[in-house]
N, C-alpha and C positions, 0 to 999 in steps of 0.2 A: 496597571490594568492587571488584576490579580487572576488564577487559574480558575477561582468559583465564578468571577464575573463572566469571564468567555464563554463558561460553560451556560451560564444563565441566559447570554445572549443568543447563542446557537440554539439552545432548547425552545427559544421563543419564536423561531422561524421555520417555515418549510423551505427545502431546497431542491433544486432540479435533481433527478435520479443522475449518479455519476456513470452508470450502465444504463441500457434500454430497461425501462419499467418494466418488460415482461420478465427480465430476469430477475425481478424481486418477486415473483409471484411463488416460486417454488424454490425454497432455500433451505441449506442445512448447515447448521452451525458445527464448526470444525474443531477437531481436539487433536493438535500437534504436539501434545507434552508426553512425558514418558507414561502417563495413564493410558495411552493409545498403545496397546500392545502389538495391533498388527503392524506398526510402523517398523518393528524388530525383524518382521519377515519380509520386508521389501529393502531391495538395494537402492536406497536413496540418492545414492551418488551416481547411479545410471538414470539418467534424466527420462530416457523412454519408459524405463520399468516404473520411475516414481510417477511419471505421467499418466501410464496405464492404471496404475493403482487408484490415483485420485479420481480420474475420470471414468473409467469403467466399472471398477468395483465400489468405489466408494459414492461417489456422486450420481451416477447414472442418471444424467439429464438433469439434475439439479444444478443449483449455484451455490457454491460452498462459500461461507461467509465465517470470519472469526480471526482470532489473534490478538486482540489488543491486550497488551499487559501478560500476555501467555508466555510461560517459561517453557521454551520448545526445544526439541531434541533434533530437530531437523537441520539446524544451522552446523551440526558435525560433520556435514558433507562438503563442506567448503573450509580451506584453510584460513580465508581471510576473516572469519569470526573466532580462529583459535590463537588468543592472545594470550598474556601471562594470566589473565582471568578470562576465559571465555565468554564470549558475548551470546546470549540466550534469550534475552527478554524482548520480546516483539513491541514495537512502539507503535504500529497502524494497525489497519484491519485490512485482511487479505480478502479479494474477490475472485474466487477460482473460476472460470468460466472458459469458453474457447477463445482461441488465437481469433484475431481480427475482429472481436466485439469492439462497438465503438465506446469511446470514453468523451463523457461530456463535463464541462465545466459546472458545478453544482451552484455556483454564482459567479457574478461579473468579479473580473481579476485582471492583472496583467503578469505577464512571463517574468519573474523574478529570477529564475534559473532554469537552465536548459543545457543538457549534455548525455551523451552515451558513456554512461560509467561502465566500463566494461570489465570483463573477468568474470571466472566463474563463480556463481553465488552473488555477484553484485546487483545492483539494479537494471543495469542495460540501460536502454533510453529513458531518461527521466526528464520530466517538466515539473516546476515547481511553480505556483501561482501566488500572488500577493494579493490579500482582499482588504477591503475596509467595510466594516458594518458597524454602524451605530458608532462612530468615532473610535473603533477598535481594529487596530490591524492585526491581521495573523495570516498565516501561510498554508497552504496545502501541496501536497506532494503525490505525484504519480509516477510511480515506478514500474518496470518490466514492460514498458510499451514497445511498439516496432519502431523500427530504425526510420520508416516513413514518417512516423508521428512528429519527428524532428525537423523534417523538411519544411523549407518555407516559414521557418518561425524564428523569432529572435529575441532577445531580452528587451522587455518594455511592451512587446506586442499585448494589445488589448483583447480579451474575450468575453463576451457577452455571458449572461446566464443561459445555460443550455446550448452553448455553441460547442460543437465537436471539438474536442482537445486533441484526439489521436485515437489510436486503437490498442488494445491488449496484444503483445508481441508473443512469437512462438519461441520456442528454444531453437537455437542457442542464441539468437540476437537479444533475447530479453534477460541476459545474465545467466543464462542455462537453467533455466525453472519450468516446471510445468505452467502452462499459460495461466497467469493470474495478474491482476492489480494489486501494487501495494498503495493504500491510500493512507496518508498520514497528514496529521493536524500540527502546525508548531506555531507557538506565539513568540518564539525568539529564534532567529536564525544562528545566533550565536556568531562565529565567524565562519560559517558556510555560505555558499551561493548556489552551485549547481548541484550540490549533493547535501544529505544530511543523514545522519545515522539514523538507520530503522530498526537496530537491535542493540540493545545495551547489556554490559557487564550486569548481573545482580547486584552489585555495590553500587552502581549507577543508576540502577533503574528509577528509584525515587526521584532522582533530579531530574531525568529526562521525561519522565512521565507526568511531571508537573509543568513542562512547556510544552507537552504532547497530548493534548486533550484528547477524550474517547471520540475517533472519527464517526461512531454512530450517532452523534450529535446531529451530523450532516446527513450521512446515509440513512438513519431512520429506519433500520429493519426492525421488526418486532422481536424481542427478545424471550 
């Protein structure tokens, strides 16, 4: 099943909101590229300062959305992205909203991967669901959850459409980020199970974006 086909399948459906519907009512599409000159004025390595900037100066009560395919500067804050070719291209969409916001399964699935991917700048608590829709298998990833979200869950557990999956975590348990949900789709898990790259090196971006469709096909935020 090719990338275009999964896009068509997802575009033909309406999904349960991944976070409470009220959070969809007032959104702001964020820009975390070098075009956002304000980022140079913020110490993004200091998670408290970064959080204050995102929520108090930028969002001011709105839900921050965006990032798919975005060439970001914020990954300079963590050594985990500083490889021979630094990784900077975001493969999912981030939903920036308050810690403890509930996270729901947008459609029925089972837990394919579950782990606390610890480390500064990592996903922290992560759940990956496997879905089957119109005979097509794909996966959805939920990163930066709370540690409590992993309790009483295991590989193979089934979730119904709209069932609570967990909640957005606070720092430092969420990988030490300002509170947000990293939501990503994959058509192929490659050799991964409890983790999957959420950021690609520019030379690998085309390869990864082909197997990571636009998550807004499920989120369905107005653009």
